[in-house]
N, C-alpha and C positions, 0 to 999 in steps of 0.2 A: 656248170651247176647254177650260176647266177640266173641265166636266162630260163633254165628249166624250173627253178624254184619260183621265180617271179611269175612266169606264165602259169604255173600250177596254182599259185595263190589267187591270181586274178581270175582264172577260169573257175575256181571254186566259188569265189565271191559272186561272180556273175550267175553261175548255176544255182546258187542259193537264193539270189535276189529275184531273178526273172519269174519263177513260179509264183512268188508272193505278189509281185506287181501285177501279174495277170489275174490272180485271184482277187485283188482289190478292185478290179473293173466291175462295176455294177451291171452284170449281165446274167440272166437266168441260165444261159448256156454254160456258164462257168461255175455254176453252183456245186457241181461234182468236185471241182478242184478246190474250192473253198472248204467244202466239207472234209475232203481228204487232208488238207493242210491243218485244219482245225483239230481233226482227230489226232494228228501227230503232235500238235503244239499244246493241247489242253493239259492242264495240271491243276492240282489243288481244288479250289471251289469250282473251277470250270470243268473238271473231270469227275462228274457224278455218275459213277458206274459201280455196280457190285462186282463186276469182273475185274480180276487183277492180271488178266492176260496181256502180255506185252507192256507191262507197266513196272515201275520201280518206286520205292518210297520217295516222297518229295524231299525228305531230309537229305537225300543224295545230292541235293544242290551243293552241299558242302564240298563234294568231290570236285566240282568245277573250280572252286576258288583255291583249294589245296593245290591242284594241278597248276592253276594260273600263277599262284605265288611262287611255287618251285620253279616253273619254267621261265617266268618273267625275271626272277632273281638271277637265274643262270645266264639268261641273255644279257641282262643289265651288267652283271659283274664281268662277263667275258668281253662285252662291247666296250665297257668303260676302260678295262685294262688294255684292250687293243688300241683304243683311242689315246690313252695316256702314253703308251709305249711307241706308237707309230704315227700318230696324227695330232701333234700338239699345235696349239694356237698361240704359244708364247714365243717371244723373240730371243735370238741370241744377242750377245753384245754387238753394238753397231760397228760394222766394218765397212769403211768407205769403198774398198775395192769391190765389194759385192754389189754396190748400187748399179753400176752399168749393166752387169749381168742380169740383175733383177728387172731393170727397166726394159731390157731388150728381150725378156722372156726366158732368161736362163734360170739358174738356181735361185729360188726365193731366199730372202734373208731370214725367213723363219725356219728354224730347223732344230731337231732334237733327236738324239739316237739315230735311227736309220730312216728318218722321215723325209730326207731330201728328195726322194723319188715320189713322194705323195703330193699331188697337186693341192693347192689351197682349197679349191672347191670341194674336192674329195674329203678333205679334213673337216670342213664345216658340215658336210653331209653325215660323217661319222658322229661328230659331237651332237648334231641335231637328233640323231637316232638315240644317243645316250639320254638326251633330254626327254624324248618321247617315252622311252622305256622307264625312265624315272617317274614320269606322270602315271604311266600304266601300273607301276609298282604301288604307288600311293592308292590307286583305285582298287586293285584286286586285293590288297592287304586289308583295306577297310571292309570290303565285301565279305572277306573270310571272317573277320571279327563279327560282323553283323549276323552272318549265317549261324555262328556259334552262340552268340550272346544276346542278340536282339530278337530274332525270329524264333517262334516256338511252333514248329510244324505239327499239325494234327497227326496222330498215329495212323489215321485212315487216309491221309492225303497222299495221292499218287501222281505220277507223271508218266507219259508215254516213253517207252524205251528209245524211240526215235528222237524225241526231244532231249533225252539224256545224252545220247551219243552226239547230237548236234552241239550241245553245250560243251562237251569235252573237246570237240573239234574247234569250236569257236575260240576257246581260251588257249588252244595251242596255236592256231593260225593268226589270231589278232596280234599278239606280241611279236610274232615272227614277221608280220607284215610291216612292222615299224622299223625293221633293220635288214630286210631281205635284199636290198640293193647291193650290199657288199658282203653277202653271205660267203662267197668263195674265199675272200681275204680273211674273214673272221674264222672260217673253218681251218684254213691253212695255219693261221696264227695259233689256234688252240692245239691242233694236232702236232705242230712243230714243238710247242712247249711241252706237251705230254711226252713226245718221243725223246726230247732232250732230257726230261726228268727220268725217264726209264733207263736211258743209256748212261747218264752221268750219276744218277742217284742224288738224293737230297743234299749230301755233304759237298758235292762238286758243282752244284748249281750256283751261278753268280748271285751275289747279294743284291736284293731288290732295293733300289733307292726309291723311297716313297716320300713325296712332298705333298702335304694336304693342299697347299696353295696351287701348285701345278695341277693337282688332281681336280680342283674345283674351278679354278680361274677360267678355263676355256668355256665353261657354261655361262659365265658372266659376259662373254664376248659374242654370244649369239645375237641374232638380229631382233628387231622389234616384233616380227611375226611370232617368234617363239614366246615372248612375254605376253603379247595379247592373247595368244592361244592358251597360255597357262592361266590367264585371268578368266577366260571363258570356261576353261576346264574346272577351275575351283568354284566358280559360280554354280555350275551344275552339280559339282561334287557336294557342296554344302547343302543345297536343296535336296539332293537325293538322300543325304544322311538324315535330314529332318523328316522327309516323307517316310523313310524306312522306320524311323523311330515311332512315327505315328502308327504305321501299320503293325509294328511289333507290339505296341501298347493296346491294340484292339483286343488281343487275346485276353487281357486282364479285365476287359469290360464285359465279357460274355460269361454266362453261367454254364453253358454247355460247350463241349469241345468243338462241335461242328456248327455252332451258331455264328452268324455274321452280323456286323453292324456297319453303318455308313461312316466312312472316315471323314474327318474334318480337320482343317488347319493347313497352313502353308498353301502350296499350290493345289491342294485338294479342293479348294473353294472354286477353282476354275475348270479343272479337268479331272477325269476319273482315274487316270494313270499318270500322276505327276512324276513318279519315280522313273517311268519310261521316258517322259519328256526330259528329265534331268540327265538320263543316260545319253539321249541324243545330243544334248548340249555338251556333255563330257567328251563325246567323240568328235563333235564339231570343234571343240577346243584342240583336240589332238590333230585334227585336219589343218586348222590354222597354224598350229605350231610346227607342222611338217613343212610349211611353206606353200602348200597347195599345188605343188608341181608333181607329186608322186601319184600316179594313177592307182597304184595298189591301195594307198590310204583312202583315196576317193571311193574305191569299190568297197572297202571295208565299211566306210561311213554309210554308203548306200544300202548295204545289207542291214546295218543296225537300224536305220530309219525305216526301211520296209518291214523288217521283222517286228519291230516294236509298234509300228502303226497298225499292223495286222492284229497283233495281240491286244493292243489297247482297244481297238474297235469291238472285239469280242468281249473283253472285260466290261466295256461300257454297256453293251447289250445285256450282259448278265445282271449288272446293277439295276437296269431299267426293269427287267423282268422280276427281279428279286424284291425290290422295294417300291411300293406305290407312292411313297413320299420322297422319292429320290429328287435332289435339286434339279430343276429344269434348266438352270443356266449352265450346268456343267456339260462340256463336250468330252470327247474321248481322250485326246492327247495334246492338241494344239489349241490354246485359247482363241476363241472367236472364229476359228477356221474349221477344225476337224475333231 
């Protein structure tokens, strides 16, 4: 199951990224591919068409984040519980007789419940995934709140059904990519607990010993990469929140429903899509926090960069066509570069 899931996720990220990278190549021969992908990706102000064929209301964006919150919460709770029960990073009382065994590669002195068979490297990997899912939970929860309370979508705003389905896939696969390396163990853990509950019933289940310190302490023992990654993550997170607040406030500045104005403030002074730039920084933070050794997370990050760069380029062109007085110093998504 592990190999199959990991290979499936990696294949999907590559399959999603390659067409976008090819379409970004400035060649007239590839214009058909660019037009095809733009047709699938357009939404809102970029999708100006009287036809509603193969489109859904843009307010369906909310579905992405409802799914993301439910799915990420499930993965976070199950992974955290699995880590707490089987992969602790706390130590038992110091036993001198265990030192020779530990130094010669025998049983480690760190143990709790049935975790003696779990290598320390595996335990750190599990807790690192808990850390990544916790960051993802912070991100998707904020996006759900923004979709409900910050953005006011025009009743006429639409998005292509392909883009809608891609969004649903992304918010299913992205959280799963953060913990896919031990999916078989996690699946066995969950199914065994469910089977035990069905057989024994609630009254016969063993009492759950819960200690907040043991629950949180392993996260404090993670390495410097995780904390640098979290710092990068929250840097992007804060700026995306600010940029979304600016975009959400634009609706109050217009008299007509479909009227648009030039956004100003924060990173909007440098690029046309700073919220996309912030999203890239957020996933760069997740990449750093993952330790940078997981190819699946690298491919996830590659898809995010390619997808948002492609969308930002089209958004920038739309601004230039729409406004004669659009600031000439602004680029699409990366200051001074692109």
